[in-house]
LUMMAR-605980 format. One record per residue (C-alpha): residue number from 1; residue in three letters; x, y negated, z negated. Coordinates in nm, 3 decimals, decimal comma. Each point is the difference from the previous one (the first is absolute). Example, Ala and Ser with C-alpha at 12.3 -4.5 7.8 and 13.67 -1.06 7.14 Angstrom:
BEGIN
k->1	r->ALA	u->1,230	v->0,450	w->-0,780
k->2	r->SER	u->0,137	v->-0,344	w->0,066
//
This chain:
BEGIN
k->1	r->MET	u->0,000	v->0,000	w->0,000
k->2	r->ASN	u->0,118	v->-0,352	w->0,075
k->3	r->GLY	u->0,120	v->-0,173	w->-0,319
k->4	r->ASP	u->-0,213	v->-0,311	w->0,067
k->5	r->LEU	u->-0,319	v->0,201	w->-0,043
k->6	r->GLU	u->-0,196	v->0,069	w->-0,318
k->7	r->SER	u->-0,147	v->0,318	w->0,147
k->8	r->ILE	u->-0,103	v->0,176	w->0,317
k->9	r->VAL	u->-0,377	v->-0,014	w->0,049
k->10	r->LEU	u->-0,026	v->0,183	w->0,334
k->11	r->THR	u->0,247	v->0,263	w->0,115
k->12	r->GLU	u->0,100	v->0,060	w->0,359
k->13	r->GLU	u->-0,208	v->0,321	w->-0,004
k->14	r->GLN	u->-0,311	v->-0,174	w->-0,138
k->15	r->ILE	u->0,026	v->-0,271	w->0,265
k->16	r->GLY	u->0,047	v->0,259	w->0,274
k->17	r->GLN	u->-0,316	v->0,186	w->-0,102
k->18	r->LYS	u->-0,211	v->-0,318	w->0,003
k->19	r->VAL	u->0,142	v->-0,101	w->0,339
k->20	r->LYS	u->-0,124	v->0,332	w->0,142
k->21	r->GLU	u->-0,345	v->-0,054	w->-0,156
k->22	r->ALA	u->-0,022	v->-0,354	w->0,141
k->23	r->ALA	u->0,105	v->0,126	w->0,345
k->24	r->ALA	u->-0,271	v->0,269	w->-0,009
k->25	r->TRP	u->-0,258	v->-0,263	w->-0,101
k->26	r->LEU	u->0,103	v->-0,220	w->0,294
k->27	r->ASP	u->-0,004	v->0,297	w->0,239
k->28	r->ALA	u->-0,358	v->0,078	w->-0,101
k->29	r->ARG	u->-0,102	v->-0,363	w->0,037
k->30	r->PHE	u->0,164	v->-0,061	w->0,340
k->31	r->ASN	u->-0,036	v->0,343	w->0,162
k->32	r->GLY	u->0,005	v->-0,049	w->0,378
k->33	r->GLU	u->0,093	v->-0,369	w->-0,023
k->34	r->TYR	u->0,329	v->-0,184	w->0,065
k->35	r->PRO	u->0,023	v->-0,257	w->-0,282
k->36	r->LEU	u->0,260	v->-0,270	w->-0,048
k->37	r->ALA	u->0,188	v->0,052	w->-0,327
k->38	r->ILE	u->0,160	v->-0,311	w->-0,147
k->39	r->SER	u->0,268	v->-0,001	w->-0,266
k->40	r->VAL	u->0,017	v->-0,306	w->-0,222
k->41	r->LEU	u->0,376	v->-0,048	w->-0,029
k->42	r->LYS	u->0,212	v->0,051	w->-0,187
k->43	r->GLY	u->-0,163	v->0,170	w->-0,296
k->44	r->SER	u->-0,213	v->0,253	w->0,186
k->45	r->VAL	u->0,262	v->0,121	w->0,249
k->46	r->MET	u->0,095	v->0,322	w->-0,184
k->47	r->PHE	u->-0,364	v->0,094	w->-0,061
k->48	r->PHE	u->-0,097	v->-0,102	w->0,353
k->49	r->CYS	u->0,265	v->0,215	w->0,170
k->50	r->ASP	u->-0,078	v->0,304	w->-0,213
k->51	r->LEU	u->-0,375	v->-0,052	w->0,048
k->52	r->VAL	u->-0,007	v->-0,031	w->0,380
k->53	r->ARG	u->0,237	v->0,296	w->0,035
k->54	r->ALA	u->-0,232	v->0,211	w->-0,218
k->55	r->MET	u->-0,305	v->-0,089	w->0,212
k->56	r->LYS	u->-0,121	v->0,226	w->0,278
k->57	r->THR	u->-0,189	v->-0,290	w->0,161
k->58	r->PRO	u->0,216	v->-0,188	w->0,250
k->59	r->VAL	u->0,043	v->-0,365	w->-0,095
k->60	r->GLN	u->0,159	v->-0,307	w->0,149
k->61	r->ILE	u->0,220	v->-0,174	w->-0,257
k->62	r->ASP	u->0,077	v->-0,364	w->-0,061
k->63	r->PHE	u->0,136	v->-0,216	w->-0,279
k->64	r->MET	u->-0,074	v->-0,327	w->-0,175
k->65	r->THR	u->0,194	v->-0,179	w->-0,267
k->66	r->VAL	u->-0,221	v->-0,172	w->-0,255
k->67	r->SER	u->0,151	v->-0,154	w->-0,310
k->68	r->SER	u->-0,160	v->-0,123	w->-0,319
k->69	r->TYR	u->0,281	v->0,077	w->-0,246
k->70	r->GLY	u->0,320	v->-0,149	w->0,138
k->71	r->SER	u->0,279	v->0,125	w->-0,227
k->72	r->GLY	u->-0,199	v->-0,019	w->-0,325
k->73	r->SER	u->-0,212	v->0,244	w->-0,196
k->74	r->LYS	u->-0,328	v->-0,196	w->0,016
k->75	r->THR	u->-0,213	v->-0,062	w->0,307
k->76	r->THR	u->-0,027	v->-0,356	w->0,130
k->77	r->GLY	u->-0,365	v->0,072	w->0,082
k->78	r->VAL	u->0,046	v->-0,131	w->0,353
k->79	r->PRO	u->0,090	v->0,274	w->0,251
k->80	r->LYS	u->0,214	v->-0,129	w->0,285
k->81	r->ILE	u->0,037	v->0,180	w->0,333
k->82	r->VAL	u->0,371	v->0,010	w->0,068
k->83	r->MET	u->-0,009	v->0,236	w->0,301
k->84	r->ASP	u->-0,315	v->0,066	w->0,203
k->85	r->LEU	u->-0,109	v->0,306	w->0,197
k->86	r->ALA	u->0,122	v->0,074	w->0,350
k->87	r->ALA	u->-0,309	v->0,207	w->0,088
k->88	r->SER	u->-0,350	v->-0,129	w->0,057
k->89	r->VAL	u->-0,263	v->0,120	w->-0,247
k->90	r->GLU	u->-0,297	v->-0,094	w->0,220
k->91	r->GLY	u->-0,245	v->0,290	w->0,026
k->92	r->ARG	u->0,230	v->0,228	w->-0,204
k->93	r->ASP	u->-0,045	v->0,203	w->-0,314
k->94	r->VAL	u->0,265	v->-0,145	w->-0,230
k->95	r->ILE	u->0,160	v->0,177	w->-0,295
k->96	r->LEU	u->0,181	v->-0,238	w->-0,232
k->97	r->VAL	u->0,256	v->0,180	w->-0,217
k->98	r->GLU	u->0,087	v->-0,180	w->-0,323
k->99	r->ASP	u->0,241	v->0,088	w->-0,276
k->100	r->ILE	u->-0,210	v->-0,149	w->-0,276
k->101	r->VAL	u->-0,326	v->-0,192	w->-0,032
k->102	r->ASP	u->0,064	v->-0,246	w->-0,281
k->103	r->SER	u->-0,181	v->-0,336	w->-0,009
k->104	r->GLY	u->-0,182	v->0,088	w->0,324
k->105	r->ASN	u->0,092	v->-0,331	w->0,164
k->106	r->THR	u->0,222	v->0,160	w->0,265
k->107	r->LEU	u->-0,262	v->0,262	w->0,079
k->108	r->VAL	u->-0,274	v->-0,262	w->0,046
k->109	r->ARG	u->0,231	v->-0,208	w->0,222
k->110	r->MET	u->0,088	v->0,302	w->0,212
k->111	r->ARG	u->-0,361	v->0,120	w->0,026
k->112	r->ASP	u->-0,125	v->-0,341	w->0,111
k->113	r->LEU	u->0,285	v->-0,039	w->0,249
k->114	r->ILE	u->-0,036	v->0,347	w->0,157
k->115	r->LEU	u->-0,380	v->-0,006	w->0,019
k->116	r->GLY	u->0,014	v->-0,359	w->0,127
k->117	r->ARG	u->0,216	v->0,121	w->0,287
k->118	r->GLY	u->-0,275	v->0,242	w->0,106
k->119	r->ALA	u->0,098	v->0,333	w->-0,155
k->120	r->LYS	u->-0,272	v->0,266	w->0,030
k->121	r->SER	u->0,066	v->0,122	w->-0,356
k->122	r->PHE	u->0,235	v->-0,073	w->-0,288
k->123	r->THR	u->0,109	v->0,276	w->-0,239
k->124	r->VAL	u->0,243	v->-0,052	w->-0,286
k->125	r->VAL	u->0,216	v->0,277	w->-0,144
k->126	r->ALA	u->0,211	v->-0,095	w->-0,300
k->127	r->LEU	u->0,256	v->0,200	w->-0,188
k->128	r->MET	u->-0,101	v->-0,172	w->-0,323
k->129	r->ASP	u->-0,286	v->-0,206	w->-0,135
k->130	r->LYS	u->0,047	v->-0,235	w->-0,295
k->131	r->PRO	u->-0,359	v->-0,111	w->-0,080
k->132	r->SER	u->0,100	v->-0,172	w->-0,326
k->133	r->ARG	u->0,163	v->-0,276	w->0,207
k->134	r->ARG	u->-0,282	v->-0,050	w->0,252
k->135	r->VAL	u->-0,115	v->-0,360	w->0,048
k->136	r->VAL	u->-0,224	v->0,061	w->0,303
k->137	r->ASP	u->-0,267	v->0,265	w->0,057
k->138	r->VAL	u->0,178	v->0,234	w->0,241
k->139	r->LYS	u->0,137	v->0,352	w->-0,008
k->140	r->ALA	u->0,169	v->0,253	w->0,223
k->141	r->ASP	u->-0,211	v->0,258	w->0,179
k->142	r->TYR	u->0,244	v->0,262	w->-0,127
k->143	r->ALA	u->0,254	v->-0,043	w->-0,281
k->144	r->CYS	u->0,235	v->0,281	w->-0,098
k->145	r->TYR	u->0,052	v->-0,119	w->-0,357
k->146	r->GLU	u->-0,147	v->-0,248	w->-0,245
k->147	r->ILE	u->0,263	v->-0,155	w->-0,223
k->148	r->GLY	u->0,013	v->-0,233	w->-0,297
k->149	r->ASP	u->0,157	v->-0,342	w->-0,023
k->150	r->GLU	u->0,363	v->0,115	w->-0,006
k->151	r->PHE	u->0,257	v->-0,144	w->0,237
k->152	r->ILE	u->0,093	v->0,294	w->0,221
k->153	r->VAL	u->0,272	v->0,055	w->0,257
k->154	r->GLY	u->0,117	v->0,274	w->0,233
k->155	r->TYR	u->-0,128	v->0,174	w->0,314
k->156	r->GLY	u->-0,008	v->-0,332	w->0,185
k->157	r->LEU	u->-0,094	v->-0,228	w->-0,291
k->158	r->ASP	u->0,266	v->-0,243	w->-0,110
k->159	r->TYR	u->0,107	v->-0,265	w->-0,239
k->160	r->ALA	u->0,219	v->-0,266	w->0,168
k->161	r->GLN	u->0,054	v->0,240	w->0,294
k->162	r->LYS	u->0,143	v->0,276	w->-0,224
k->163	r->TYR	u->-0,126	v->0,351	w->-0,084
k->164	r->ARG	u->-0,193	v->0,058	w->0,327
k->165	r->THR	u->0,196	v->0,313	w->0,088
k->166	r->LEU	u->-0,070	v->0,190	w->-0,322
k->167	r->PRO	u->-0,190	v->0,320	w->0,097
k->168	r->TYR	u->-0,231	v->-0,037	w->-0,304
k->169	r->ILE	u->-0,191	v->-0,283	w->-0,169
k->170	r->GLY	u->0,098	v->-0,129	w->-0,340
k->171	r->ILE	u->-0,072	v->-0,278	w->-0,246
k->172	r->LEU	u->0,265	v->-0,272	w->0,013
k->173	r->LYS	u->0,140	v->-0,109	w->-0,338
k->174	r->ARG	u->-0,128	v->-0,344	w->-0,100
k->175	r->GLU	u->0,348	v->-0,139	w->-0,061
k->176	r->ILE	u->0,074	v->0,048	w->0,370
k->177	r->TYR	u->-0,277	v->-0,229	w->0,125
k->178	r->GLU	u->-0,072	v->-0,240	w->-0,285
//
């Protein structure tokens, strides 16, 4: 375990099992379709890659960078699109893959943007849901885990661009980020 962590909350094996379950859920939902799967960079990239590889349904992939944290540990509350999609969403079934649904502000911004561009449907799959921090009434269509209000890192999630490559998810020690 990394010495900056209090504990590991999700092992590599636990994450892998939930990725397979989420992929099966998406396969059932989009059977016979060709959806556009979007990764919200950078936090969801590990989950996204594992998820689309586990799916039997063929998908087109694309990426967006949306930031509401900067290098801190608290959301600014104002999601900013840093890098937009290359693909058109018009008339498409869109799967948005998120690492974590926290305040909900980013999810609302993405939903409004994608649907406003003419997407046929908008489905959100999140690795984690943190409802205790929600400030808007929104949720993922599928969330692998519900977590408490701890500051977590690993498997794509970072603090100041560190810890993303850990194969598990752990709680970061407070003295690291406060």
